[in-house]
ZAMAR-417555 format. One record per residue (C-alpha): residue number from 1; x, y, z. Coordinates in steps of 0.001 Angstrom, whole numbers, m for minus. Each point is the difference from the previous one (the first is absolute). Layout:
<site NUM, <X, Y, Z>>
...
***
This chain:
<site 1, <m10254, m61851, 38503>>
<site 2, <1161, 3260, m1387>>
<site 3, <m2133, 2962, 836>>
<site 4, <m839, 2399, m2911>>
<site 5, <2412, 2834, m305>>
<site 6, <m1546, 3434, 165>>
<site 7, <1794, 2881, m1662>>
<site 8, <944, 2663, 2460>>
<site 9, <m1722, 3307, m787>>
<site 10, <2541, 2733, m434>>
<site 11, <m1100, 3547, 605>>
<site 12, <2008, 2427, m2120>>
<site 13, <32, 2957, 2353>>
<site 14, <1663, 2553, m2339>>
<site 15, <m2671, m584, m2657>>
<site 16, <m2781, 99, 2599>>
<site 17, <1276, 3246, 1423>>
<site 18, <268, 1491, m3483>>
<site 19, <m3622, m913, m715>>
<site 20, <m1114, 1581, 3272>>
<site 21, <1958, 3147, m833>>
<site 22, <m1596, 209, m3444>>
<site 23, <m3473, m378, 1503>>
<site 24, <755, 2782, 2493>>
<site 25, <1219, 2291, m2788>>
<site 26, <m3108, m628, m2073>>
<site 27, <m2185, 650, 3033>>
<site 28, <1887, 3229, 710>>
<site 29, <m409, 1118, m3614>>
<site 30, <m3723, m645, 195>>
<site 31, <m275, 2071, 3156>>
<site 32, <2099, 2741, m1616>>
<site 33, <m2263, 28, m3035>>
<site 34, <m3129, 50, 2149>>
<site 35, <1380, 3048, 1802>>
<site 36, <m182, 1903, m3284>>
<site 37, <m808, 3554, m910>>
<site 38, <m3635, m240, 1100>>
<site 39, <1126, 667, 3550>>
<site 40, <m696, m3456, 1448>>
<site 41, <2408, m1587, 2449>>
<site 42, <2640, 1587, 2178>>
<site 43, <2323, 1009, m2815>>
<site 44, <m742, 1246, m3516>>
<site 45, <2227, m185, m3057>>
<site 46, <m784, 2339, m2884>>
<site 47, <1445, m1033, m3351>>
<site 48, <1073, 3056, m2010>>
<site 49, <1696, m258, m3396>>
<site 50, <419, 1776, m3316>>
<site 51, <1580, 3242, m1211>>
<site 52, <3772, 98, 161>>
<site 53, <m215, 3789, 116>>
<site 54, <m1984, m254, 3229>>
<site 55, <1890, m2859, 1661>>
<site 56, <2291, 2192, 2145>>
<site 57, <m2960, 2108, 1085>>
<site 58, <m2083, m3098, 728>>
<site 59, <2805, m1491, 2087>>
<site 60, <328, 3256, 1960>>
<site 61, <m3748, m18, 693>>
<site 62, <142, m3645, 1087>>
<site 63, <2946, 546, 2341>>
<site 64, <m1536, 2985, 1778>>
<site 65, <m3450, m1585, 156>>
<site 66, <1402, m3010, 1855>>
<site 67, <729, 2371, 2905>>
<site 68, <m3484, 1524, m217>>
<site 69, <m1814, m3338, m224>>
<site 70, <2257, m2796, 1344>>
<site 71, <m2689, m2583, m752>>
<site 72, <299, 685, m3750>>
<site 73, <2804, m966, m2380>>
<site 74, <89, 1436, m3519>>
<site 75, <2025, m2169, m2379>>
<site 76, <1208, 2100, m2936>>
<site 77, <1408, m1129, m3337>>
<site 78, <567, 1722, m3339>>
<site 79, <182, m1399, m3498>>
<site 80, <m1900, 2745, m1810>>
<site 81, <m3563, 1270, m201>>
<site 82, <m859, m2847, m2359>>
<site 83, <1100, m2514, 2624>>
<site 84, <m2208, 1609, 2638>>
<site 85, <m2980, 133, m2336>>
<site 86, <454, m3661, m961>>
<site 87, <32, m951, 3692>>
<site 88, <m3152, 2039, 570>>
<site 89, <m1725, m1705, m2926>>
<site 90, <970, m3384, 1455>>
<site 91, <m1198, 995, 3464>>
<site 92, <3390, m710, 1605>>
<site 93, <766, 3477, 1359>>
<site 94, <m1778, 2389, 2360>>
<site 95, <1347, 3225, m1519>>
<site 96, <1524, 563, m3450>>
<site 97, <2303, 3001, m439>>
<site 98, <m238, 1687, m3412>>
<site 99, <1691, 2963, m1631>>
<site 100, <m2651, m103, m2721>>
<site 101, <m3730, m533, m97>>
<site 102, <m1374, m3469, m619>>
<site 103, <m1175, m590, m3557>>
<site 104, <m3714, m736, m573>>
<site 105, <935, m3528, m1102>>
<site 106, <1915, m558, 3260>>
<site 107, <m2920, 1272, 2072>>
<site 108, <m2341, m2345, m1846>>
<site 109, <2384, m2943, 474>>
<site 110, <195, 651, 3757>>
<site 111, <m3776, 170, 289>>
<site 112, <m475, m3157, m2074>>
<site 113, <2590, m1977, 1957>>
<site 114, <m808, 1164, 3543>>
<site 115, <m3534, 1362, m216>>
<site 116, <1194, 3361, 1364>>
<site 117, <699, 3362, m1605>>
<site 118, <3461, 1480, 582>>
<site 119, <m210, 2978, 2342>>
<site 120, <2446, 2858, m643>>
<site 121, <1810, 2184, 2560>>
<site 122, <2045, 3052, m952>>
<site 123, <2879, 84, 2505>>
<site 124, <2430, 2571, m1453>>
<site 125, <1685, 1298, m3129>>
<site 126, <3320, m536, m1735>>
<site 127, <1845, 2414, m2231>>
<site 128, <1663, m2264, m2555>>
<site 129, <3593, 1188, m37>>
<site 130, <2138, 110, m3146>>
<site 131, <3521, m957, 1031>>
<site 132, <3378, 625, m1580>>
<site 133, <3528, m528, 1307>>
<site 134, <1090, 2518, 2634>>
<site 135, <2722, 1309, m2357>>
<site 136, <m2453, 843, m2787>>
<site 137, <m445, 3643, m1003>>
<site 138, <m3568, m621, m1145>>
<site 139, <m2386, 2193, 1992>>
<site 140, <m3446, m504, m1539>>
<site 141, <m2051, m1719, m2704>>
<site 142, <m3447, 503, m1467>>
<site 143, <m2457, m2870, m239>>
<site 144, <469, 54, m3766>>
<site 145, <3785, m330, 324>>
<site 146, <m428, m2807, 2508>>
<site 147, <m2361, m1819, m2358>>
<site 148, <2527, 375, m2831>>
<site 149, <2601, m1720, 2181>>
<site 150, <m2237, m2853, 1162>>
<site 151, <m2536, m464, m2777>>
<site 152, <139, m2220, m3070>>
<site 153, <1395, 1774, m3063>>
<site 154, <1337, 2720, 2297>>
<site 155, <2823, 2030, m1487>>
<site 156, <1896, 971, 3168>>
<site 157, <2701, m2617, 490>>
<site 158, <3083, 2102, 843>>
<site 159, <632, 2342, 2903>>
<site 160, <1465, 2676, m2292>>
<site 161, <m3465, 353, m1556>>
<site 162, <m1101, 1393, 3372>>
<site 163, <3047, 2247, 364>>
<site 164, <1661, m2316, 2499>>
<site 165, <3712, m810, m275>>
<site 166, <1238, m2985, 1968>>
<site 167, <3411, 180, 1653>>
<site 168, <950, m3401, m1392>>
<site 169, <m1498, m3153, m1438>>
<site 170, <m2679, m575, m2600>>
<site 171, <m2413, 2768, m997>>
<site 172, <m2829, m2501, m523>>
<site 173, <m2992, 403, 2335>>
<site 174, <m496, m3196, 1998>>
<site 175, <m3762, m180, 513>>
<site 176, <m1000, m1723, 3253>>
<site 177, <m3607, m1113, 457>>
<site 178, <m2064, m2464, 2061>>
<site 179, <m1429, m3428, m750>>
<site 180, <m3510, m133, m1425>>
<site 181, <m1625, m1386, 3187>>
<site 182, <911, 3250, 1769>>
<site 183, <m2625, 2636, 711>>
<site 184, <2730, 2600, m485>>
<site 185, <580, m1323, m3527>>
<site 186, <m3696, 271, m851>>
<site 187, <m353, 3467, 1510>>
<site 188, <3102, 1366, m1768>>
<site 189, <m1153, m1393, m3318>>
<site 190, <m3425, 1620, 305>>
<site 191, <1166, 3339, 1469>>
<site 192, <3058, 529, m2211>>
<site 193, <m328, m2124, m3135>>
<site 194, <m3774, m162, m289>>
<site 195, <m2155, m3125, m106>>
<site 196, <661, m696, m3687>>
<site 197, <3789, 327, 49>>
<site 198, <2366, m2678, 1238>>
<site 199, <3499, 137, 1458>>
<site 200, <2952, 19, m2364>>
<site 201, <1975, m3186, m561>>
<site 202, <3171, m455, 2005>>
<site 203, <m1097, 1382, 3371>>
<site 204, <1515, m1635, 3069>>
<site 205, <m2990, m1223, 1986>>
<site 206, <601, m306, 3730>>
<site 207, <m2037, m2043, 2464>>
<site 208, <m191, 2566, 2804>>
<site 209, <m85, 3751, 616>>
<site 210, <3191, m161, 2045>>
<site 211, <1742, m1917, m2803>>
<site 212, <m735, 2804, m2481>>
<site 213, <1580, 2657, 2214>>
<site 214, <3022, m2150, 833>>
<site 215, <706, m669, m3682>>
<site 216, <m271, 3694, m909>>
<site 217, <2247, 848, 2958>>
<site 218, <2837, m2081, m1400>>
<site 219, <m569, 799, m3698>>
<site 220, <869, 3610, m975>>
<site 221, <m1850, m147, m3330>>
<site 222, <m3227, m1548, 1315>>
<site 223, <m3454, 1417, 692>>
<site 224, <m2763, m1725, 1964>>
<site 225, <m3333, 553, 1718>>
<site 226, <m949, m1063, 3509>>
<site 227, <m1896, 1155, 3083>>
<site 228, <1229, 3214, 1575>>
<site 229, <579, m1881, 3254>>
<site 230, <2886, m1959, m1530>>
<site 231, <2372, 2957, m525>>
<site 232, <3606, m543, 1132>>
<site 233, <3193, 2045, 66>>
<site 234, <1182, m1740, m3183>>
<site 235, <m2738, 1412, m2232>>
<site 236, <m1903, 3214, m515>>
<site 237, <m3599, 608, m945>>
<site 238, <m547, 2463, m2825>>
<site 239, <m2802, 2529, m405>>
<site 240, <m2888, m816, m2322>>
<site 241, <m2231, 2366, m1935>>
<site 242, <m3216, m742, m1860>>
<site 243, <1164, 1885, m3093>>
<site 244, <3408, 1202, m1146>>
<site 245, <506, 3625, 1012>>
<site 246, <m2307, m154, 3008>>
<site 247, <1199, m14, 3604>>
<site 248, <1348, m3364, 1108>>
<site 249, <m571, m1529, 3437>>
<site 250, <1613, m2580, 2256>>
<site 251, <m2143, m2740, 1591>>
<site 252, <m470, 1534, 3440>>
<site 253, <m2924, m342, 2390>>
<site 254, <m1240, 3512, m812>>
<site 255, <404, m364, m3775>>
<site 256, <m1796, m3331, 41>>
<site 257, <m2910, 1146, 2176>>
<site 258, <m603, 3180, m2001>>
<site 259, <244, m1753, m3381>>
<site 260, <3093, 1794, m1305>>
<site 261, <2056, m3162, m363>>
<site 262, <m1389, m1776, m3079>>
<site 263, <961, m3613, 803>>
<site 264, <m1797, m656, 3275>>
<site 265, <m2233, m2952, 786>>
<site 266, <m2134, m1383, 2813>>
<site 267, <1168, m2743, 2344>>
<site 268, <m2818, m2475, 529>>
<site 269, <m948, m2945, 2191>>
<site 270, <m2702, m2495, m979>>
<site 271, <m2009, m2440, 2092>>
<site 272, <m2617, m2550, m1023>>
<site 273, <m3253, 1656, 940>>
<site 274, <m298, 2500, 2818>>
<site 275, <2658, m846, 2598>>
<site 276, <m962, m965, 3521>>
<site 277, <1646, m830, 3314>>
<site 278, <3756, 449, 250>>
<site 279, <443, 865, m3684>>
<site 280, <m2460, 2865, 343>>
<site 281, <1766, 1237, 3123>>
<site 282, <3376, m180, m1747>>
<site 283, <m1216, 2003, m3000>>
<site 284, <m1609, 2572, 2315>>
<site 285, <3375, 430, 1700>>
<site 286, <1803, 400, m3361>>
<site 287, <m2439, 2732, m1034>>
<site 288, <244, 1816, 3329>>
<site 289, <2711, 2451, 1058>>
<site 290, <2583, m2561, 1183>>
<site 291, <m213, m2114, m3154>>
<site 292, <170, 3061, m2251>>
<site 293, <3026, 1290, 1898>>
<site 294, <1797, m3210, m972>>
<site 295, <m942, 634, m3657>>
<site 296, <1858, 3305, 129>>
<site 297, <2944, m1402, 1978>>
<site 298, <378, m2745, m2627>>
<site 299, <468, 2591, m2745>>
<site 300, <m3526, m30, m1428>>
<site 301, <m2876, 2443, m15>>
<site 302, <m2664, m277, 2715>>
<site 303, <m3670, 602, m634>>
<site 304, <m1349, 3469, 599>>
<site 305, <m2171, 272, 3100>>
<site 306, <m3087, 265, m2225>>
<site 307, <889, m3266, m1706>>
<site 308, <719, m1669, 3337>>
<site 309, <m3407, 1027, 1326>>
<site 310, <m1666, m1414, m3115>>
<site 311, <1812, m3328, 288>>
<site 312, <m776, m327, 3721>>
<site 313, <m3723, 181, m727>>
<site 314, <158, m3283, m1931>>
<site 315, <m1391, m3080, 1846>>
***
C-alpha cells in the first residue's frame, strides 16, 4: 500500500533573510524617529530645511554643533524659504530657515494644520548683493535704476544706457533672478520693485543663490542678486544708493548694521510653538557668541549684542 506523499517544505533563505533585514530597518527607523528633537533617547536628529540663501550658513552651524553636542545631528537641506515654510505647515520639520517673514496666511495654515503657532527667531542679517561680471565698469546703481532694470515696463535694457561699454558681445542686459518660491525673490520684489509691481518678462530665474552668482560670473552682460555670502572672484558686487546722487554703499557688516545699505534683510528661523529640549539648546547656541561668529565667518551679518540679548531671553 502506497503511503501518501508529503510535499517537502522548502525554506527560501534569501527571501527570509531579506524580510528579516526589512523588519530590522523599519525598527531602526522607528527608534530613530522616536529619538527626535524633543531630546528623548540617546541621540537626537533635528530636521532643518528652507532658505537657499541660508543653506551654507545652516550647514556650517550643523557641522560645528556636532562637535559641541555629539549626541545631536542637524540634517540640513535647502530648496527655498517656501519649501521650509511648507514643511513647517505640514509638521515635518523642526526648524524652517527663511530669508523672509512668513505671510499671515502661512501662519494661519500652520496653526490650523498642527495646532501650534510658528515661533520666530532672528538669527542674523543679509545684505542682498547686486552682482555683475568682474570685468564690468559699473560701480553703483540707485534703487530706482535697479527697479528700471528688473521691473515690468522698465526702460533700461542696454548697458550703454547706464554708461557701461562692454569689451565685446551683446549690449543687452541679461537679467538674472530667482524662482518664485525663493524668499530672496519675494524680498527683492518688495524692497526694490514694490508690492504692486512685478518682474519684467524674460528674466532668467535660477533655483539657487549660488546658481545666480555662477551664471553672472560667466556672462559679461548679466546682472543678478544674491546673498552677500555667495561672492566669488568671478563677480563683483556694486554699491547701491537709495536715491540717485546720494552716497552709495556696499553690503558690508557695518553698512548693514547701521542701515546705510538699503537692501538688507533679516535671516529667520521658525519652529512650531516655543521650542524645547535639544532644539531650544541648538537655537540658544546659534544666538550666542559662537553661533554668531559663524554667521560672520560665512559672509553674513551677525546680530548686535543688544539683539542677541533680546533673543536669548525668549523661552
